[in-house]
Steps between C-alpha positions, in 0.01 A plus 500: 500500500190582295491362141539749220175668383309303755248776564374518138130408476550300183734261681227411747344154450123573484284346770219352297344254744465442873766262650741552208802512743401169646462350163846606395657316801334160464773372271777598730696269735407518873811708583428740217136539608616572854738771381227646281262516788749651748597764243145601434426521870811711560414730211143536611611612850757742366282652227241567771742681719746655255316519174540300175838668421666344796847359394476137395815437708284572802246243385768236465644573844163490668420167324837357603605412153775621257456753225553224250212306642276798481572562128457132413148521640435859387704626211353853532346716770181496305476122516532505881248784539253316276511189724458700812198665358364170375537364855306795641219444241488126588488581875216748452310239288545238770367743768198589295440131405500401873258778583261400227517135596417574874156375585463800727510809273556738791795309623637485144461873460672567840789277404527655156514859613731427786749296294499721185537819703795359692657381171457846354651665811802273474552534129536881531388581149690229308208412275435863413862551424518193290195595292633855454823367352353209310150607398462227241622213708158365604147517367376731770147545363434124513659467844306785645176381347540150657583645841222750483240227424627281769490775765148593384385137543662468843344820625158394375527165678585674826199730461268200424630330809407792708852578615578809291310824501282534191646837396862370482631526157773268372692816383532584873778231493694716252448805723653302793802385290563857378505605868746222582711602201561828674680322778777378266726795587515378855738230643360152433402426861309830520332447164385151596372608842318790333340273239375258762338776706344661188360169383351432846328841497354432153379154595327624814319758298421257218343236721120479475332684779657839445198656360592865456510541118825555320564772241492381141796285409792656313518425130818301522633255244758233577751693294512755782711256693778515240570868480859595404720600794853589540752250652 
């Protein structure tokens, strides 16, 4: 059921801004928007469990729509994958935004780490697979820089509030996410349970009052989270 040449990178519509998928649906009728949303949700679920090469016929079946409906909304596989990735970016942005807006920086940090880790456990490497296949689809340097500065600010606020140990480094968040990434080979329920337990351990150790000094932080960059991996 896949469209011809749908896996070629040059066919991929580049993701140049956050929320691009949402912008493309604003002009659609209500029923078309509903079909769009259900197809993206179905694809997101299947890409997470079966990889981004899952047959599009399976996406249509899961969404409960016809093949014709799928191709009206998404003429190529690349277009569907792009909107799924865009939705993940938007969701991550929303989670980070809520954490930054929280008046209690410790609570914001806890919610951020818990939510993002669980999202990563459920996605099972979709973002890494997307970026490996479509390396020019999004301005990663700018995206990483924004996220890095936001995390740095949130961590500093939590330290100033006396909730976070002073030797916690914001790159420790990348260390945690790399550890969660290793769970992606496990069934989803095990990966999620493992991520929750790992986050709980990290948060207990990160809370102010644990005075035994930590070793120096690892020299991790945000790019470490998007290493290439096989799917």
